[in-house]
C-alpha positions in Angstrom: 93.2 49.6 157.4 96.0 48.5 155.1 98.6 51.0 153.9 99.0 51.5 150.1 102.6 52.2 149.1 103.5 54.1 146.0 105.4 51.2 144.5 102.2 49.1 144.8 99.9 51.7 143.2 98.9 51.5 139.6 100.2 54.2 137.3 98.1 57.3 137.0 97.1 57.7 133.3 96.7 61.5 133.4 98.4 63.3 136.3 96.4 66.5 135.9 93.2 64.7 137.1 94.9 62.8 139.9 94.5 59.3 141.3 91.0 59.8 142.7 89.5 60.4 139.3 91.2 57.3 138.0 89.7 55.3 140.9 86.3 56.6 140.0 86.8 55.7 136.4 87.8 52.2 137.4 84.6 51.9 139.6 82.4 53.1 136.7 83.8 50.4 134.5 82.5 47.8 137.0 78.9 49.0 136.8 77.0 46.5 134.7 74.0 48.6 133.8 75.0 50.7 130.7 72.5 53.4 131.3 73.6 53.9 134.9 77.3 53.6 133.8 76.7 56.3 131.2 75.1 58.7 133.7 78.0 58.3 136.1 80.5 58.9 133.3 78.7 62.1 132.3 78.7 63.3 135.9 82.4 62.5 136.1 83.2 64.6 133.1 81.7 67.6 134.8 84.0 67.0 137.8 87.0 66.6 135.5 86.2 70.0 134.0 86.3 71.6 137.4 89.6 69.9 138.3 91.4 70.6 135.0 90.5 74.2 134.3 93.3 74.7 131.8 91.3 72.9 129.1 88.6 75.5 129.1 90.5 77.6 126.6 90.5 74.6 124.2 88.1 75.1 121.3 86.9 71.4 121.6 87.1 71.3 125.3 84.0 69.1 125.8 85.4 66.5 123.5 88.8 66.8 125.1 87.3 65.8 128.5 85.6 62.7 127.1 88.8 61.8 125.3 90.7 62.0 128.6 88.0 59.9 130.2 88.4 57.2 127.6 92.2 57.3 128.0 92.0 57.0 131.8 89.8 53.9 131.3 92.4 52.4 129.0 89.8 52.6 126.3 87.6 50.0 128.1 84.7 52.2 129.0 81.5 51.4 127.0 79.0 54.2 127.5 76.5 56.3 125.7 78.4 59.6 125.2 78.2 62.7 123.0 81.5 61.8 121.5 82.8 58.5 120.2 85.8 56.8 121.7 89.0 57.9 119.9 91.3 55.6 118.1 93.8 54.2 120.7 96.6 54.3 118.2 96.0 58.0 117.6 96.5 59.1 121.2 100.1 60.4 121.8 101.0 59.8 118.2 103.2 62.5 116.7 101.5 64.5 113.9 102.7 63.9 110.4 105.4 66.2 109.2 104.1 68.8 106.7 106.1 68.7 103.6 106.8 72.3 102.6 107.6 73.3 99.1 111.3 73.3 98.8 112.9 76.0 96.8 116.6 76.8 96.7 116.7 80.5 97.3 120.1 81.8 96.4 119.9 85.0 98.4 117.8 84.6 101.5 117.7 88.3 102.3 115.9 88.9 98.9 113.4 86.0 99.4 111.5 83.9 96.9 109.2 86.8 95.9 112.1 88.6 94.2 113.0 85.5 92.2 109.3 85.2 91.1 109.4 88.9 90.0 112.6 88.3 88.0 110.9 85.3 86.3 108.0 87.5 85.4 110.3 90.3 84.1 112.1 87.8 81.8 108.8 87.0 80.2 108.0 90.6 79.3 108.4 91.3 75.6 108.2 95.1 75.7 111.7 96.6 76.3 110.5 99.6 78.3 108.2 97.6 80.4 111.0 95.2 81.2 113.3 98.0 82.1 110.7 99.4 84.5 110.4 96.0 86.0 114.2 95.8 86.4 114.3 99.2 88.1 111.5 98.2 90.5 113.2 94.9 91.3 116.5 96.7 91.9 114.9 99.1 94.3 113.2 96.3 96.2 116.4 94.3 96.4 118.3 97.3 97.7 115.6 97.9 100.3 115.7 94.2 101.4 119.4 94.2 101.6 119.6 97.4 103.8 117.0 95.9 106.1 119.3 93.0 107.0 122.7 94.7 106.7 124.0 97.9 108.2 126.3 98.6 105.2 124.9 100.1 102.0 125.1 98.0 98.9 126.5 99.4 95.6 124.2 99.5 92.6 126.8 97.4 90.7 126.3 94.5 93.1 122.5 94.8 92.9 122.7 94.6 89.1 125.1 91.7 89.3 122.6 89.8 91.5 119.8 90.6 89.0 121.9 89.3 86.2 122.9 86.2 88.2 119.3 85.4 89.3 118.0 85.9 85.7 120.8 83.9 84.2 121.9 87.0 82.2 118.5 87.6 80.7 117.9 90.9 82.6 120.3 93.9 82.3 120.3 97.7 82.4 122.9 100.4 81.8 124.7 100.8 85.1 125.8 104.3 84.3 122.2 105.3 83.8 121.3 103.7 87.1 123.9 105.7 88.9 123.2 109.0 87.1 119.5 109.0 87.9 119.6 106.9 91.1 117.2 104.4 89.7 117.7 101.9 92.4 116.9 104.4 95.2 113.4 104.4 96.4 113.3 108.2 97.0 114.1 109.0 93.4 111.5 109.1 90.7 112.1 108.0 87.1 112.0 111.5 85.8 114.3 110.6 82.9 111.7 108.1 81.7 109.0 110.6 81.8 111.1 113.1 79.8 111.9 110.4 77.3 108.2 109.5 76.9 107.3 113.1 76.5 109.9 113.5 73.8 108.6 110.4 72.0 105.1 111.8 72.1 106.2 115.2 70.8 108.0 113.5 67.9 104.8 111.5 67.1 102.8 114.8 67.0 105.4 116.4 64.7 105.3 113.5 62.3 101.5 113.5 62.3 101.4 117.2 61.6 103.9 116.7 58.7 101.7 114.0 57.2 98.6 116.3 57.4 100.5 119.1 55.6 101.6 116.8 52.8 
């Protein structure tokens, strides 16, 4: 009985199945009858599943075993199988890189969503609606900043960033922001409610005057 040295052995295609499986695959390739060859190949895939139990968690694990069988045979195994032989060039090929949408975000801690909200606020025509949007954006930006930084950020800096990101198209009275704490999430816009109530009262007075006249 002759000894077989490692240097004389052929390379094992898939180490997880071992050399014996590779020998069985090479034997099946020599069987001339296709029907018999196919039956042996199917039996071998069952054995391969028992050997390589790691692939059982794979969603397409049946196809994975047949793909491995084809690879071990160097894509030279012609059988009737439930899955076609994969493209040889596709095996081991690195997946194509996904091109993500690139956007130059000026302040990463605010994120792209804040920039989108600023763009939407710029398009608002109503002054009061736009001011409400600025206050909401300011609160959000302050919250995001405090998430990533231990130090509190001043309202002036938040407003400066809003102006910068909007290219000067969004602005609000900083003194009013400080007085009412408009950029703080725990403060309601009570001044706005009072102003709206005063406006409604003025409208009622004007309507009553018209009716009297």
